[in-house]
C-alpha positions as protocol buffer text, in pm:
chain_id: "A"
residue {
  index: 1
  type: MET
  ca { x: -1801 y: 502 z: -2177 }
}
residue {
  index: 2
  type: ARG
  ca { x: -1637 y: 366 z: -1863 }
}
residue {
  index: 3
  type: GLU
  ca { x: -1576 y: 547 z: -1539 }
}
residue {
  index: 4
  type: PRO
  ca { x: -1240 y: 477 z: -1372 }
}
residue {
  index: 5
  type: VAL
  ca { x: -1421 y: 450 z: -1040 }
}
residue {
  index: 6
  type: PRO
  ca { x: -1776 y: 347 z: -944 }
}
residue {
  index: 7
  type: SER
  ca { x: -2034 y: 592 z: -1073 }
}
residue {
  index: 8
  type: THR
  ca { x: -2211 y: 813 z: -820 }
}
residue {
  index: 9
  type: GLY
  ca { x: -2494 y: 910 z: -1053 }
}
residue {
  index: 10
  type: ARG
  ca { x: -2389 y: 1277 z: -1039 }
}
residue {
  index: 11
  type: HIS
  ca { x: -2162 y: 1498 z: -1246 }
}
residue {
  index: 12
  type: THR
  ca { x: -1899 y: 1680 z: -1045 }
}
residue {
  index: 13
  type: PRO
  ca { x: -1762 y: 2029 z: -1117 }
}
residue {
  index: 14
  type: ASP
  ca { x: -1450 y: 1889 z: -1281 }
}
residue {
  index: 15
  type: GLU
  ca { x: -1654 y: 1691 z: -1535 }
}
residue {
  index: 16
  type: ASP
  ca { x: -1829 y: 1834 z: -1841 }
}
residue {
  index: 17
  type: PRO
  ca { x: -2139 y: 1621 z: -1916 }
}
residue {
  index: 18
  type: GLN
  ca { x: -2164 y: 1769 z: -2268 }
}
residue {
  index: 19
  type: ARG
  ca { x: -1813 y: 1674 z: -2370 }
}
residue {
  index: 20
  type: PRO
  ca { x: -1758 y: 1313 z: -2476 }
}
residue {
  index: 21
  type: ARG
  ca { x: -1479 y: 1159 z: -2272 }
}
residue {
  index: 22
  type: ARG
  ca { x: -1233 y: 910 z: -2407 }
}
residue {
  index: 23
  type: PRO
  ca { x: -1122 y: 625 z: -2183 }
}
residue {
  index: 24
  type: PRO
  ca { x: -784 y: 684 z: -2021 }
}
residue {
  index: 25
  type: PRO
  ca { x: -489 y: 539 z: -2208 }
}
residue {
  index: 26
  type: ALA
  ca { x: -364 y: 191 z: -2136 }
}
residue {
  index: 27
  type: ARG
  ca { x: -91 y: 182 z: -1875 }
}
residue {
  index: 28
  type: ILE
  ca { x: 270 y: 175 z: -1991 }
}
residue {
  index: 29
  type: SER
  ca { x: 422 y: -157 z: -1896 }
}
residue {
  index: 30
  type: PRO
  ca { x: 682 y: -148 z: -1617 }
}
residue {
  index: 31
  type: GLU
  ca { x: 926 y: -325 z: -1846 }
}
residue {
  index: 32
  type: ALA
  ca { x: 891 y: -48 z: -2107 }
}
residue {
  index: 33
  type: MET
  ca { x: 939 y: 220 z: -1842 }
}
residue {
  index: 34
  type: ALA
  ca { x: 1246 y: 42 z: -1707 }
}
residue {
  index: 35
  type: ALA
  ca { x: 1392 y: 14 z: -2057 }
}
residue {
  index: 36
  type: ALA
  ca { x: 1329 y: 384 z: -2121 }
}
residue {
  index: 37
  type: ARG
  ca { x: 1525 y: 465 z: -1804 }
}
residue {
  index: 38
  type: GLY
  ca { x: 1815 y: 251 z: -1916 }
}
residue {
  index: 39
  type: GLY
  ca { x: 1754 y: -5 z: -1643 }
}
residue {
  index: 40
  type: VAL
  ca { x: 1636 y: 16 z: -1284 }
}
residue {
  index: 41
  type: THR
  ca { x: 1745 y: -76 z: -933 }
}
residue {
  index: 42
  type: GLU
  ca { x: 1522 y: -191 z: -649 }
}
residue {
  index: 43
  type: GLY
  ca { x: 1514 y: -185 z: -270 }
}
residue {
  index: 44
  type: LEU
  ca { x: 1836 y: -107 z: -86 }
}
residue {
  index: 45
  type: ASP
  ca { x: 2035 y: -83 z: -410 }
}
residue {
  index: 46
  type: TRP
  ca { x: 1814 y: 209 z: -514 }
}
residue {
  index: 47
  type: LEU
  ca { x: 1811 y: 369 z: -167 }
}
residue {
  index: 48
  type: GLY
  ca { x: 2187 y: 358 z: -128 }
}
residue {
  index: 49
  type: ARG
  ca { x: 2183 y: 355 z: 252 }
}
residue {
  index: 50
  type: GLN
  ca { x: 2047 y: 163 z: 547 }
}
residue {
  index: 51
  type: PRO
  ca { x: 1676 y: 229 z: 621 }
}
residue {
  index: 52
  type: GLU
  ca { x: 1666 y: 424 z: 944 }
}
residue {
  index: 53
  type: SER
  ca { x: 1395 y: 383 z: 1208 }
}
residue {
  index: 54
  type: LYS
  ca { x: 1441 y: 730 z: 1358 }
}
residue {
  index: 55
  type: ALA
  ca { x: 1235 y: 1013 z: 1211 }
}
residue {
  index: 56
  type: SER
  ca { x: 1462 y: 1283 z: 1070 }
}
residue {
  index: 57
  type: LEU
  ca { x: 1373 y: 1651 z: 1084 }
}
residue {
  index: 58
  type: LEU
  ca { x: 1302 y: 1650 z: 708 }
}
residue {
  index: 59
  type: TYR
  ca { x: 1076 y: 1347 z: 743 }
}
residue {
  index: 60
  type: ARG
  ca { x: 883 y: 1514 z: 1027 }
}
residue {
  index: 61
  type: LEU
  ca { x: 847 y: 1832 z: 823 }
}
residue {
  index: 62
  type: VAL
  ca { x: 718 y: 1646 z: 516 }
}
residue {
  index: 63
  type: ARG
  ca { x: 479 y: 1452 z: 738 }
}
residue {
  index: 64
  type: VAL
  ca { x: 335 y: 1779 z: 876 }
}
residue {
  index: 65
  type: VAL
  ca { x: 291 y: 1918 z: 523 }
}
residue {
  index: 66
  type: VAL
  ca { x: 123 y: 1598 z: 399 }
}
residue {
  index: 67
  type: ARG
  ca { x: -115 y: 1595 z: 694 }
}
residue {
  index: 68
  type: PHE
  ca { x: -204 y: 1961 z: 632 }
}
residue {
  index: 69
  type: VAL
  ca { x: -279 y: 1892 z: 266 }
}
residue {
  index: 70
  type: CYS
  ca { x: -479 y: 1574 z: 330 }
}
residue {
  index: 71
  type: PHE
  ca { x: -673 y: 1681 z: 639 }
}
residue {
  index: 72
  type: GLY
  ca { x: -673 y: 2057 z: 594 }
}
residue {
  index: 73
  type: LEU
  ca { x: -704 y: 2130 z: 223 }
}
residue {
  index: 74
  type: PHE
  ca { x: -870 y: 1808 z: 106 }
}
residue {
  index: 75
  type: ARG
  ca { x: -1055 y: 1760 z: 436 }
}
residue {
  index: 76
  type: PHE
  ca { x: -1015 y: 1384 z: 426 }
}
residue {
  index: 77
  type: LYS
  ca { x: -1152 y: 1206 z: 734 }
}
residue {
  index: 78
  type: VAL
  ca { x: -976 y: 886 z: 842 }
}
residue {
  index: 79
  type: THR
  ca { x: -1117 y: 682 z: 1129 }
}
residue {
  index: 80
  type: THR
  ca { x: -865 y: 440 z: 1276 }
}
residue {
  index: 81
  type: SER
  ca { x: -864 y: 190 z: 1561 }
}
residue {
  index: 82
  type: GLY
  ca { x: -665 y: -96 z: 1710 }
}
residue {
  index: 83
  type: GLN
  ca { x: -353 y: 99 z: 1811 }
}
residue {
  index: 84
  type: GLU
  ca { x: -326 y: -118 z: 2121 }
}
residue {
  index: 85
  type: HIS
  ca { x: -202 y: -397 z: 1892 }
}
residue {
  index: 86
  type: ILE
  ca { x: 102 y: -210 z: 1760 }
}
residue {
  index: 87
  type: PRO
  ca { x: 434 y: -382 z: 1851 }
}
residue {
  index: 88
  type: ARG
  ca { x: 731 y: -181 z: 1974 }
}
residue {
  index: 89
  type: GLY
  ca { x: 921 y: -196 z: 1644 }
}
residue {
  index: 90
  type: GLY
  ca { x: 1101 y: -429 z: 1409 }
}
residue {
  index: 91
  type: TYR
  ca { x: 801 y: -589 z: 1240 }
}
residue {
  index: 92
  type: LEU
  ca { x: 632 y: -647 z: 906 }
}
residue {
  index: 93
  type: LEU
  ca { x: 301 y: -476 z: 825 }
}
residue {
  index: 94
  type: VAL
  ca { x: 56 y: -616 z: 569 }
}
residue {
  index: 95
  type: ALA
  ca { x: -221 y: -378 z: 459 }
}
residue {
  index: 96
  type: ALA
  ca { x: -531 y: -431 z: 241 }
}
residue {
  index: 97
  type: ALA
  ca { x: -744 y: -351 z: 56 }
}
residue {
  index: 98
  type: HIS
  ca { x: -506 y: -148 z: -164 }
}
residue {
  index: 99
  type: ARG
  ca { x: -724 y: 78 z: -378 }
}
residue {
  index: 100
  type: GLY
  ca { x: -546 y: 409 z: -425 }
}
residue {
  index: 101
  type: TRP
  ca { x: -251 y: 638 z: -360 }
}
residue {
  index: 102
  type: MET
  ca { x: -385 y: 732 z: -15 }
}
residue {
  index: 103
  type: ASP
  ca { x: -331 y: 383 z: 126 }
}
residue {
  index: 104
  type: PRO
  ca { x: 29 y: 437 z: 246 }
}
residue {
  index: 105
  type: PHE
  ca { x: -78 y: 762 z: 414 }
}
residue {
  index: 106
  type: VAL
  ca { x: -374 y: 586 z: 580 }
}
residue {
  index: 107
  type: VAL
  ca { x: -128 y: 329 z: 716 }
}
residue {
  index: 108
  type: MET
  ca { x: 112 y: 594 z: 845 }
}
residue {
  index: 109
  type: HIS
  ca { x: -178 y: 789 z: 997 }
}
residue {
  index: 110
  type: ALA
  ca { x: -260 y: 484 z: 1209 }
}
residue {
  index: 111
  type: LEU
  ca { x: 98 y: 448 z: 1339 }
}
residue {
  index: 112
  type: PRO
  ca { x: 323 y: 665 z: 1554 }
}
residue {
  index: 113
  type: VAL
  ca { x: 589 y: 876 z: 1381 }
}
residue {
  index: 114
  type: GLU
  ca { x: 855 y: 636 z: 1512 }
}
residue {
  index: 115
  type: PRO
  ca { x: 964 y: 373 z: 1434 }
}
residue {
  index: 116
  type: ARG
  ca { x: 954 y: 480 z: 1070 }
}
residue {
  index: 117
  type: CYS
  ca { x: 764 y: 297 z: 797 }
}
residue {
  index: 118
  type: TRP
  ca { x: 942 y: 172 z: 486 }
}
residue {
  index: 119
  type: ILE
  ca { x: 695 y: 78 z: 215 }
}
residue {
  index: 120
  type: LEU
  ca { x: 758 y: -180 z: -55 }
}
residue {
  index: 121
  type: GLY
  ca { x: 601 y: 31 z: -329 }
}
residue {
  index: 122
  type: SER
  ca { x: 570 y: 45 z: -703 }
}
residue {
  index: 123
  type: GLY
  ca { x: 853 y: 225 z: -879 }
}
residue {
  index: 124
  type: PRO
  ca { x: 654 y: 273 z: -1203 }
}
residue {
  index: 125
  type: SER
  ca { x: 362 y: 433 z: -1018 }
}
residue {
  index: 126
  type: THR
  ca { x: 577 y: 656 z: -797 }
}
residue {
  index: 127
  type: PHE
  ca { x: 856 y: 769 z: -1028 }
}
residue {
  index: 128
  type: THR
  ca { x: 641 y: 952 z: -1281 }
}
residue {
  index: 129
  type: SER
  ca { x: 873 y: 1254 z: -1260 }
}
residue {
  index: 130
  type: ARG
  ca { x: 1235 y: 1305 z: -1166 }
}
residue {
  index: 131
  type: TRP
  ca { x: 1161 y: 1534 z: -870 }
}
residue {
  index: 132
  type: ARG
  ca { x: 936 y: 1273 z: -710 }
}
residue {
  index: 133
  type: GLU
  ca { x: 1210 y: 1013 z: -724 }
}
residue {
  index: 134
  type: VAL
  ca { x: 1469 y: 1253 z: -581 }
}
residue {
  index: 135
  type: LEU
  ca { x: 1234 y: 1355 z: -299 }
}
residue {
  index: 136
  type: ALA
  ca { x: 1143 y: 994 z: -220 }
}
residue {
  index: 137
  type: LYS
  ca { x: 1510 y: 898 z: -192 }
}
residue {
  index: 138
  type: ARG
  ca { x: 1598 y: 1202 z: 20 }
}
residue {
  index: 139
  type: VAL
  ca { x: 1307 y: 1174 z: 263 }
}
residue {
  index: 140
  type: GLY
  ca { x: 1304 y: 793 z: 268 }
}
residue {
  index: 141
  type: GLY
  ca { x: 1013 y: 564 z: 333 }
}
residue {
  index: 142
  type: LEU
  ca { x: 999 y: 392 z: -7 }
}
residue {
  index: 143
  type: LEU
  ca { x: 1176 y: 78 z: -123 }
}
residue {
  index: 144
  type: PRO
  ca { x: 1077 y: 46 z: -490 }
}
residue {
  index: 145
  type: VAL
  ca { x: 983 y: -269 z: -672 }
}
residue {
  index: 146
  type: TRP
  ca { x: 949 y: -303 z: -1049 }
}
residue {
  index: 147
  type: ARG
  ca { x: 715 y: -573 z: -1171 }
}
residue {
  index: 148
  type: GLY
  ca { x: 915 y: -814 z: -1381 }
}
residue {
  index: 149
  type: GLY
  ca { x: 1223 y: -743 z: -1169 }
}
residue {
  index: 150
  type: VAL
  ca { x: 1506 y: -972 z: -1071 }
}
residue {
  index: 151
  type: GLY
  ca { x: 1323 y: -1169 z: -803 }
}
residue {
  index: 152
  type: ILE
  ca { x: 1224 y: -1152 z: -439 }
}
residue {
  index: 153
  type: GLU
  ca { x: 1573 y: -1162 z: -287 }
}
residue {
  index: 154
  type: PRO
  ca { x: 1629 y: -782 z: -293 }
}
residue {
  index: 155
  type: HIS
  ca { x: 1302 y: -733 z: -105 }
}
residue {
  index: 156
  type: VAL
  ca { x: 1389 y: -997 z: 153 }
}
residue {
  index: 157
  type: ALA
  ca { x: 1716 y: -809 z: 207 }
}
residue {
  index: 158
  type: SER
  ca { x: 1522 y: -482 z: 241 }
}
residue {
  index: 159
  type: ALA
  ca { x: 1282 y: -634 z: 494 }
}
residue {
  index: 160
  type: LYS
  ca { x: 1569 y: -778 z: 700 }
}
residue {
  index: 161
  type: ALA
  ca { x: 1742 y: -439 z: 704 }
}
residue {
  index: 162
  type: VAL
  ca { x: 1427 y: -250 z: 807 }
}
residue {
  index: 163
  type: VAL
  ca { x: 1328 y: -499 z: 1077 }
}
residue {
  index: 164
  type: GLY
  ca { x: 1688 y: -532 z: 1197 }
}
residue {
  index: 165
  type: ASN
  ca { x: 1702 y: -154 z: 1247 }
}
residue {
  index: 166
  type: GLY
  ca { x: 1376 y: -157 z: 1443 }
}
residue {
  index: 167
  type: GLY
  ca { x: 1161 y: -12 z: 1163 }
}
residue {
  index: 168
  type: VAL
  ca { x: 832 y: -115 z: 1001 }
}
residue {
  index: 169
  type: PHE
  ca { x: 840 y: -291 z: 663 }
}
residue {
  index: 170
  type: VAL
  ca { x: 505 y: -227 z: 489 }
}
residue {
  index: 171
  type: GLN
  ca { x: 361 y: -447 z: 214 }
}
residue {
  index: 172
  type: MET
  ca { x: 33 y: -431 z: 22 }
}
residue {
  index: 173
  type: PRO
  ca { x: 20 y: -776 z: -134 }
}
residue {
  index: 174
  type: GLU
  ca { x: -263 y: -714 z: -378 }
}
residue {
  index: 175
  type: GLY
  ca { x: 7 y: -536 z: -576 }
}
residue {
  index: 176
  type: THR
  ca { x: -232 y: -308 z: -764 }
}
residue {
  index: 177
  type: VAL
  ca { x: -499 y: -48 z: -695 }
}
residue {
  index: 178
  type: SER
  ca { x: -747 y: -234 z: -915 }
}
residue {
  index: 179
  type: GLY
  ca { x: -1001 y: -446 z: -735 }
}
residue {
  index: 180
  type: PRO
  ca { x: -1348 y: -445 z: -580 }
}
residue {
  index: 181
  type: PRO
  ca { x: -1437 y: -164 z: -337 }
}
residue {
  index: 182
  type: GLY
  ca { x: -1499 y: -286 z: 16 }
}
residue {
  index: 183
  type: ARG
  ca { x: -1366 y: -634 z: -50 }
}
residue {
  index: 184
  type: LEU
  ca { x: -1028 y: -799 z: -43 }
}
residue {
  index: 185
  type: GLY
  ca { x: -882 y: -878 z: -384 }
}
residue {
  index: 186
  type: ALA
  ca { x: -642 y: -1153 z: -477 }
}
residue {
  index: 187
  type: MET
  ca { x: -325 y: -1129 z: -268 }
}
residue {
  index: 188
  type: ARG
  ca { x: 10 y: -1238 z: -402 }
}
residue {
  index: 189
  type: PRO
  ca { x: 216 y: -1474 z: -185 }
}
residue {
  index: 190
  type: GLY
  ca { x: 539 y: -1272 z: -195 }
}
residue {
  index: 191
  type: TRP
  ca { x: 466 y: -1111 z: 144 }
}
residue {
  index: 192
  type: ALA
  ca { x: 449 y: -1458 z: 301 }
}
residue {
  index: 193
  type: ILE
  ca { x: 782 y: -1565 z: 152 }
}
residue {
  index: 194
  type: ILE
  ca { x: 936 y: -1248 z: 299 }
}
residue {
  index: 195
  type: ALA
  ca { x: 764 y: -1315 z: 634 }
}
residue {
  index: 196
  type: MET
  ca { x: 898 y: -1671 z: 648 }
}
residue {
  index: 197
  type: ARG
  ca { x: 1253 y: -1572 z: 562 }
}
residue {
  index: 198
  type: VAL
  ca { x: 1260 y: -1276 z: 803 }
}
residue {
  index: 199
  type: ASP
  ca { x: 1063 y: -1462 z: 1075 }
}
residue {
  index: 200
  type: ALA
  ca { x: 938 y: -1141 z: 1240 }
}
residue {
  index: 201
  type: PRO
  ca { x: 598 y: -1033 z: 1377 }
}
residue {
  index: 202
  type: VAL
  ca { x: 334 y: -950 z: 1114 }
}
residue {
  index: 203
  type: LEU
  ca { x: 84 y: -671 z: 1182 }
}
residue {
  index: 204
  type: PRO
  ca { x: -230 y: -690 z: 960 }
}
residue {
  index: 205
  type: VAL
  ca { x: -405 y: -359 z: 883 }
}
residue {
  index: 206
  type: ALA
  ca { x: -746 y: -336 z: 714 }
}
residue {
  index: 207
  type: ILE
  ca { x: -821 y: -31 z: 495 }
}
residue {
  index: 208
  type: ALA
  ca { x: -1147 y: 84 z: 335 }
}
residue {
  index: 209
  type: GLY
  ca { x: -1274 y: 384 z: 141 }
}
residue {
  index: 210
  type: THR
  ca { x: -973 y: 479 z: -75 }
}
residue {
  index: 211
  type: GLU
  ca { x: -1097 y: 360 z: -415 }
}
residue {
  index: 212
  type: GLU
  ca { x: -1218 y: 708 z: -507 }
}
residue {
  index: 213
  type: LEU
  ca { x: -1118 y: 1037 z: -349 }
}
residue {
  index: 214
  type: TYR
  ca { x: -1291 y: 1373 z: -328 }
}
residue {
  index: 215
  type: VAL
  ca { x: -1300 y: 1668 z: -91 }
}
residue {
  index: 216
  type: GLY
  ca { x: -1419 y: 1545 z: 249 }
}
residue {
  index: 217
  type: ARG
  ca { x: -1390 y: 1174 z: 164 }
}
residue {
  index: 218
  type: ARG
  ca { x: -1426 y: 935 z: 459 }
}
residue {
  index: 219
  type: MET
  ca { x: -1180 y: 647 z: 498 }
}
residue {
  index: 220
  type: ALA
  ca { x: -1113 y: 392 z: 768 }
}
residue {
  index: 221
  type: SER
  ca { x: -843 y: 160 z: 898 }
}
residue {
  index: 222
  type: ARG
  ca { x: -818 y: -97 z: 1173 }
}
residue {
  index: 223
  type: ILE
  ca { x: -508 y: -259 z: 1316 }
}
residue {
  index: 224
  type: LEU
  ca { x: -558 y: -628 z: 1387 }
}
residue {
  index: 225
  type: PRO
  ca { x: -373 y: -830 z: 1651 }
}
residue {
  index: 226
  type: PRO
  ca { x: -21 y: -919 z: 1538 }
}
residue {
  index: 227
  type: THR
  ca { x: 60 y: -1262 z: 1406 }
}
residue {
  index: 228
  type: SER
  ca { x: 355 y: -1422 z: 1226 }
}
residue {
  index: 229
  type: ALA
  ca { x: 428 y: -1661 z: 945 }
}
residue {
  index: 230
  type: ARG
  ca { x: 516 y: -1919 z: 1210 }
}
residue {
  index: 231
  type: GLU
  ca { x: 180 y: -1878 z: 1387 }
}
residue {
  index: 232
  type: LEU
  ca { x: -19 y: -1884 z: 1062 }
}
residue {
  index: 233
  type: ALA
  ca { x: 167 y: -2201 z: 960 }
}
residue {
  index: 234
  type: GLU
  ca { x: 106 y: -2353 z: 1305 }
}
residue {
  index: 235
  type: LEU
  ca { x: 478 y: -2417 z: 1352 }
}
residue {
  index: 236
  type: GLY
  ca { x: 657 y: -2432 z: 1682 }
}
residue {
  index: 237
  type: ALA
  ca { x: 952 y: -2213 z: 1777 }
}
residue {
  index: 238
  type: ASP
  ca { x: 1199 y: -2488 z: 1684 }
}
residue {
  index: 239
  type: ASP
  ca { x: 1025 y: -2600 z: 1364 }
}
residue {
  index: 240
  type: ALA
  ca { x: 1190 y: -2511 z: 1035 }
}
residue {
  index: 241
  type: PHE
  ca { x: 1024 y: -2342 z: 739 }
}
residue {
  index: 242
  type: PRO
  ca { x: 1056 y: -2513 z: 401 }
}
residue {
  index: 243
  type: ALA
  ca { x: 1382 y: -2478 z: 214 }
}
residue {
  index: 244
  type: VAL
  ca { x: 1438 y: -2139 z: 50 }
}
residue {
  index: 245
  type: GLY
  ca { x: 1324 y: -2138 z: -310 }
}
residue {
  index: 246
  type: SER
  ca { x: 1156 y: -2478 z: -287 }
}
residue {
  index: 247
  type: ARG
  ca { x: 815 y: -2574 z: -417 }
}
residue {
  index: 248
  type: GLU
  ca { x: 713 y: -2641 z: -57 }
}
residue {
  index: 249
  type: GLU
  ca { x: 799 y: -2282 z: 39 }
}
residue {
  index: 250
  type: LEU
  ca { x: 576 y: -2144 z: -237 }
}
residue {
  index: 251
  type: ASP
  ca { x: 290 y: -2378 z: -145 }
}
residue {
  index: 252
  type: LEU
  ca { x: 310 y: -2273 z: 220 }
}
residue {
  index: 253
  type: ALA
  ca { x: 325 y: -1905 z: 119 }
}
residue {
  index: 254
  type: ARG
  ca { x: 0 y: -1947 z: -71 }
}
residue {
  index: 255
  type: ALA
  ca { x: -161 y: -2118 z: 227 }
}
residue {
  index: 256
  type: LEU
  ca { x: -47 y: -1839 z: 461 }
}
residue {
  index: 257
  type: THR
  ca { x: -186 y: -1581 z: 220 }
}
residue {
  index: 258
  type: ASP
  ca { x: -526 y: -1749 z: 231 }
}
residue {
  index: 259
  type: ARG
  ca { x: -518 y: -1760 z: 612 }
}
residue {
  index: 260
  type: LEU
  ca { x: -426 y: -1394 z: 646 }
}
residue {
  index: 261
  type: GLY
  ca { x: -696 y: -1306 z: 394 }
}
residue {
  index: 262
  type: GLU
  ca { x: -949 y: -1481 z: 615 }
}
residue {
  index: 263
  type: ARG
  ca { x: -857 y: -1235 z: 891 }
}
residue {
  index: 264
  type: LEU
  ca { x: -845 y: -919 z: 681 }
}
residue {
  index: 265
  type: GLY
  ca { x: -1143 y: -980 z: 451 }
}
residue {
  index: 266
  type: PRO
  ca { x: -1426 y: -961 z: 707 }
}
residue {
  index: 267
  type: VAL
  ca { x: -1279 y: -649 z: 869 }
}
residue {
  index: 268
  type: ILE
  ca { x: -1256 y: -468 z: 534 }
}
residue {
  index: 269
  type: LYS
  ca { x: -1622 y: -551 z: 467 }
}
residue {
  index: 270
  type: GLU
  ca { x: -1716 y: -426 z: 814 }
}
residue {
  index: 271
  type: LEU
  ca { x: -1531 y: -95 z: 771 }
}
residue {
  index: 272
  type: TYR
  ca { x: -1648 y: -16 z: 419 }
}
residue {
  index: 273
  type: PRO
  ca { x: -2013 y: 88 z: 484 }
}
residue {
  index: 274
  type: GLY
  ca { x: -1895 y: 362 z: 719 }
}
residue {
  index: 275
  type: THR
  ca { x: -1694 y: 523 z: 434 }
}
residue {
  index: 276
  type: ILE
  ca { x: -1982 y: 550 z: 184 }
}
residue {
  index: 277
  type: ASP
  ca { x: -2153 y: 884 z: 131 }
}
residue {
  index: 278
  type: PRO
  ca { x: -2508 y: 902 z: -9 }
}
residue {
  index: 279
  type: PRO
  ca { x: -2541 y: 956 z: -387 }
}
residue {
  index: 280
  type: GLU
  ca { x: -2647 y: 1318 z: -341 }
}
residue {
  index: 281
  type: HIS
  ca { x: -2333 y: 1402 z: -143 }
}
residue {
  index: 282
  type: PRO
  ca { x: -2108 y: 1639 z: -343 }
}
residue {
  index: 283
  type: ARG
  ca { x: -1793 y: 1476 z: -474 }
}
residue {
  index: 284
  type: ARG
  ca { x: -1581 y: 1778 z: -554 }
}
residue {
  index: 285
  type: LEU
  ca { x: -1259 y: 1719 z: -745 }
}
residue {
  index: 286
  type: ARG
  ca { x: -1329 y: 1344 z: -754 }
}
residue {
  index: 287
  type: LYS
  ca { x: -1145 y: 1274 z: -1077 }
}
residue {
  index: 288
  type: ARG
  ca { x: -847 y: 1495 z: -997 }
}
residue {
  index: 289
  type: LEU
  ca { x: -796 y: 1366 z: -644 }
}
residue {
  index: 290
  type: THR
  ca { x: -850 y: 999 z: -730 }
}
residue {
  index: 291
  type: TRP
  ca { x: -571 y: 1015 z: -990 }
}
residue {
  index: 292
  type: LEU
  ca { x: -355 y: 1276 z: -816 }
}
residue {
  index: 293
  type: PHE
  ca { x: -53 y: 1052 z: -762 }
}
residue {
  index: 294
  type: LEU
  ca { x: -138 y: 771 z: -1001 }
}
residue {
  index: 295
  type: ARG
  ca { x: -59 y: 734 z: -1368 }
}
residue {
  index: 296
  type: PRO
  ca { x: -408 y: 738 z: -1524 }
}
residue {
  index: 297
  type: GLY
  ca { x: -517 y: 408 z: -1673 }
}
residue {
  index: 298
  type: ARG
  ca { x: -797 y: 157 z: -1683 }
}
residue {
  index: 299
  type: LEU
  ca { x: -909 y: 11 z: -1352 }
}
residue {
  index: 300
  type: ASP
  ca { x: -1109 y: -305 z: -1293 }
}
residue {
  index: 301
  type: ARG
  ca { x: -1344 y: -239 z: -1003 }
}
residue {
  index: 302
  type: ASP
  ca { x: -1559 y: -551 z: -1056 }
}
């Protein structure tokens, strides 16, 4: 028997220790989900409008409701720091470690309501029902990506539109909620390709404590000093990045990913101990809250 999250050594009220539990089903592949929908669109093509940086009345209302649910009903506690590093607007944000559905809300909790965040997020994980897709499009804040999609160009276009309008383009380059608690997992280099082609400031944000959720769960975030693809590559203002689509561009993207990981990794490890409750601490609704907005499936936490 395998737990979807690290075992706490206790049974919680939503678990029956006498009833044998089957492992959750394997995840449906994004390609299969896309085929079942008759095809999919990504980024701005899906949104159908320009990503605004101003917070609409509906967005503010939804934000108030989400904060009430998270901090009032679920009593989540999120400690955040580093707000002095936030740029004025028109920048890229890279957040890790990505371990659960709360991560985007932890990021938004650390930032002011304006300029608005637009998150490069998983379509398969978010669009598990029609109403969620309709709400996401109406409220805004999501630019969906489907693994196995048409390439990175739509997401470069999305990032340019968000940054050009003074917004915040959010990426979580681990690309999955699987991974070790309290440590940075393998990051994909797509964020760095976007950062090179947009050539905008990059704000790193470290997150810890979201790999399992329960009533009263503690989480943490820290905003690091801003950087850029140009700074990480040690290029001058007049130096050119490698040609678009070249092997050299991909090699540099991988190098930039390693360098950003060197900044984020130690901070995630530093934050994580402060999010851990002792084994005897009650973990009410752990299973339900951990999978609340995720399609249940097997997770690798090793």
